[in-house]
N, C-alpha and C positions, 0 to 999 in steps of 0.2 A: 585573834580576837577572843577565841574560845579559851585560850590559856589565860588571858588577862581577866576574863570574867570568872574563871575558876579560882584565880588567886585572890580575888576580892572577898573579904570576910563578910561584907554586908553590902546591900544595895539600897540606895536612897532615891526616892522619887522627888524631883524638884518641881513644884507647882509654879513654874515661871522660869526665867532665864538662869543659867549657870554662868556666873561671872568669875573669871579667873584673874586674880590680882586685886589687892586691897590698897593700892596706891591712889593718888589723885584721880586716875582714870576710872578705876573700879568703884571707888566711893561715889564719884560723880554720876555714873550711869545708874548705880543702885539707888541713889537718892532721887534722881529724875524718874526712875521707874516707880518708886514708892509714892512719889507725888502724884502719879497717874493711877494709883491703885493697883500696881502690878508688883507682886512679891518676887523676890529673887534670893539666890544663895550665892554669897561671895566667898571664894576660896583663896587662901594665901599660904604660901609655904613658911612664912615668917610667923613670929608670935605677936606682931603688932601691925597697925596700919602704917603705910608709907615707910617700910623698912629701909628703903634706900636712904631716905632723909634721916631716919632715927639711928640707923646702925652703920651706915657707910658714907658719911659725909664728915668733913672737918668742922671744928667748933666755930670758926669765924665766918662760916658760910652765910651769905644773905641771898635773897632773891636778886637776880641780876636785872630784872625788869621792874618797873613801877608796879605797885601792888594791884592797881585796877586792871592790869593786863593778866593777872594771875588768879583772879577770883574764880571759884567754882560756881556752877549754876545755882542760883537761888540764895546765895549767902555772901554778902560783901565782907571784907576784912573789918575788924573793929576800928572805930574812928581814931583810937589812940595809937594804932600801929604806925610806924614810920613809913616813908615812901618805899623803902626797900626792907621788908621784914627780915628778921634774923631767922636762923634755922629753927631755934626753939619756938619762936612766934609762929612760924609756918606750921610746925608740927602741932602746936596747940590749936591752931585754926583747923587743921584737918581732923583732929580728934573731936573738936566741938562740932564740926560739920557732920561727922558720922553720927554723933550722939543726937544732934538735932533732927537728923533725917531718919533716925531709928535704924541705921544700918549696922548690923552686928556680924562682921565677917567670921568665918570658921577658920581659925588660925592653925598653923602646923599641918596644913593640908598641901603637900607637895604634889602637884599634878604631874603625872608621868606619861599620860596619854589621853587624847581626846579624839574620838572618831564618830562619824555620822553613821548610824545604822539605818540604811535606806529602807530595809524591809519594815522596820518598826516606825520610821519617820521620826527618830529621836537621836539625840546626842548621848554618847556614853563617855563619861569623864572619869578616869581612874586617878585617885589621889592616895598617896601613902602618908602615914603619920610621920611627919618630919621630926617630931619630938623624940619618938622612940627609934626611928630609923629602921623599923621592922616592916618589910613588905607584906607580911602576913596580916597586918592591921589595916590594909588598904580598904578604901571605900569606893564603890562605883556610884557616881551620881548620874541620874538619867533625867533628861529634860528636853523640851521642845526647842529651846534656843541656847546658843553658846555665845558669850561675849568675851572676846580675848582682850584683856586689859592689863597685860603684864608689862607693857611699855617697851621703850627703846633702850632702856638701861638695865636689863635684867641680869646680865652676866658681865663679869670683868673681861677686858681684853688684856692678855698677858703675852707680849711678844717674846720670842726666843732670841737669845743673843749668844754668839760664840764666846766660849770661855766663862759663861755665867757661873758655872760650878767652881771656878777658880777664885771668884771674888770673895774676899774674907769678911766683908761687912754684910749687914742685913739688906735684903731686897724685898720691898713691900709694894703693894698697889696703893694708889691714892685712896681707895675705899677703906684702907686700914689707918690712914693718917688722921689724927685728931688735932694735934698742936705741935708747934715747933719746939716746945719746951724740952722734949726728949732728945733733940738734936743740937742743943746749945753748944756752941764752940766746935761743931763738927762740919766737915766738908760733905755736902750732900749733892748728889747728882740727880736732878729731876728730869725724867725723860718725858717730854711732851710740853707743848707751848700753847695749849688751849686755855680756857678760863681756869680750869683746875690747876694746871701747871703754873700759870702766872700767879695765881693767888696763893698757892702753896709756897712758891719762892718768896713772895712778899711776906708771908707769915713766918717763914724761916728767918728772914732778915730781921723781923721784929723780935725774934728770940735769939739774936746774935749768932745764928748759924751762918755758914758760908755756902750758899747755893750756886750751882751751875746748872743752867737750863739747856737741855738738849733740844735743838730745833732740827728735826730730821728732814727728810727730803720734802715733806709736805710744806706748802706755804700757808700763811694764815693772815686773815684780815684782822687788824686791831682797830677798834673804834673807841672814841672817848665815851664813857658812860653817859655823860651829859654835855650839852653845848649851851652855853649861856644860861645855865640853870635848868634847862629842859632836857629830859631824857632823850637820848639819841633814837631809841626805839619809837618814842612818841613822834619825833620829827619824821621818821621813815613812814610810819602809819599815816600821818597827815599828808605827806607828799604823794603816797600811793593813791590817794583819793582823786588826784588830778593828773598824775604823770604815769607813764609806763614803768614797769619794774626796772628795765635796763637803764633808764634815765635817772631813776632814784638811786640806783647803785653807783652811777658815775658821780652824782652829787655827794653821796656819802663818802666816797673815796677822796674827793677833792676836799671836803670839810675835814676828814680825818688827817689829811696831810697838813692842812692849815693848823689844826689844833695840836697834833702830835708830832709833826715834823717828818723828816725822811727816815723811815725805820730801816731802810737798807743799811744805813751806817751802823745800826745796832745788831745787824745779823738777822733781821726779820724781814722776809720778803712777802709781798702781797701776791695772791694768785691772779691769774688773768681774768677769771670769772668774778662777778661782783659778789658782795657779801650776802645779799638777799637771794641771789640766784643759787649760790652754793648751798645756802641753808635749805632752800626749798627742794633742790634736786638731789643733793647728796647728804643732807643732814649735817653739814659742816658749819657749826655755829661760830659766828665772829666773836673774837675776844673783846669784852668791854673793859677797858683799862680803868683800874681803881687805884693806881699808884705804882704798879710794877715797872712801868717804863722809866719812871724817875729813878728807881733803884738800879735799873740797868745802866742808865746814863751815868750814875754816880759810881758805878763799878761794884756795888754791893751784890748784884746778880750778874754772873758771867754767862754770856750766851755762847754755846759751842755747837758745832755741827754734829751729825749723826755718829753713832757708836759703831766701830768696826768690830771690836771684841773687848771683852773684859779681861783684866788680869787681877792678881791678888789685891793690889792697893788702889785700883781705879779702872780706867777704861782708855783704850786706844781709840782715837777718833778717826773718821774717814779721811781727814786731811793729814793724817800721820802724827798729829800731836797726841800727847798723853795728858790726861787729867786725873789728879789724885782724888779719891773719894773714900769717905768712911761709911757711907750708906747710899742706897739708891732707892728712889721713889718713882714708881711707874705711874705717871699721869697720862695713861694711854687709853682711857675711856672705857666704854661699855658697848654691848651689843644685845640685840633681841635674842631670846631663846625659843621663840615660837616653833621653829622647824624641828626642835628636839622632841616636842610632845604632841603637836597637832598632826594627826595622821590622815592620809587619804584625801587631802584637800590641796588644791593648787592656788588657793586664794592669796597665800603669802609666798614671797620669793624665798630663795635659799638664804638670803640675808635677814629674813624675818620681818619684811615690810609688805603691806598690801600691794599687789601688782597694779591695781588701779590707783592712779595718783590722786592726790588731794584736788578737789574736795569730795570726791566720790568713792574713796577707799574705805568707807566705814561699813559697807554692807556686802556680804557675800551671798552664797546660795545655801538653801536648806536651813535657814535660821542661824547662820553664822554672821557675827558682827565683830568689828574691832573698834577700840577706843584708845587714843593716845599714841598713834603711829603716824601723825601728820608731819612730824619734824617742825612743828610750830609751837612747841612748848605747851604751857598750861592753857593758853587761849585755844589751841587746837583740841586739847582734851575736852574743854567745855563744849565746843562746837560739836564734836563727835557725840558726846554723851547725850546732848539734847536730841540730836537726830535719831540716834539709836533708840532712845526711850520712846520717842514719838512713834517710830515705826513698829516697835514691839507692842506698844500699847494698843495700836490699831488692830494688830493681829490677835492680841489678847482679848479685846472686846468682841471681835468676831467669833472667837472660839468659845468664850464664856456665854455669849448670847444664844448659842445653839444648844447649850446644855440644859 
């Protein structure tokens, strides 16, 4: 701790909470705090709000859920927005949200450590200047409260494969993918069959590429995005008002089979656990089909099993077959990075999630809070933000009233 303090070139006192992360979670809690008269400082390693959406998503991306499930506290989407807003529309919404709430994050502040100083009763958060990359320009922020809002998708997951160095083509993560235009006419191996993997394969087809989707050992639930013109998620939320989760899961699986058919024939197997159960307990989001299954049935997208090893012109699969490829896209997801920088606290697991499950995982000890780790998307973000802001505002009022 002494070494970190010595390395910091300056110390900044924060008259309110220190919020780490300027995505939807960080913006939400800062806006809710400001609405209650509580100032805060929002830190982010990127140079913009919602950098995941702005820098690391593909062009055709839309919100997978109807817009009213994705609104942040205190500000609905504009009336002219479609039911499923585009990436650009969502980013515009977030920027307008921050401007309306008066939230001005401090960008290029890469938090490298945060630790509670029990003797002082304060959090010490060290952030380096991400723009310069110079540790000597680090700043130590000191405050009474710390809100962890870096989210579930802070870092890319890049698995290792035997023979990867032998592969002659480019290998990239889906966070680098923008459009299938660059892959026109090429054979592309897409590793992963989640929402990103399915949608990237669909986009590649639209640009006359030849995608093969790798379905590894993990099984996946695929649901229709809509049933009879009603969002599947809306159907699930409605049923949960009257039925237990396990029964809703069974209903969703039956409906999915009716609408989508038997996916085993396509090489896609369903897990034994239900889609909502797996989402809540393991963070495994069901795939909402927007057309990829039709392209699989037509043969435009080939479904292949896991990769055993790469060779120069493609990959050998676990069933012994070989598939040719000019490029590989890893649609292998993201993970939390909280354990890398939050020190001296056991509030988060080694995987970077609160140990206490939803709905009580938003508050820790010594002024520590989390927003955006509920595995329930943007609706969970909003729920956490409101609770955290209310709790901090009460403590803030008590503190300021004694001064």
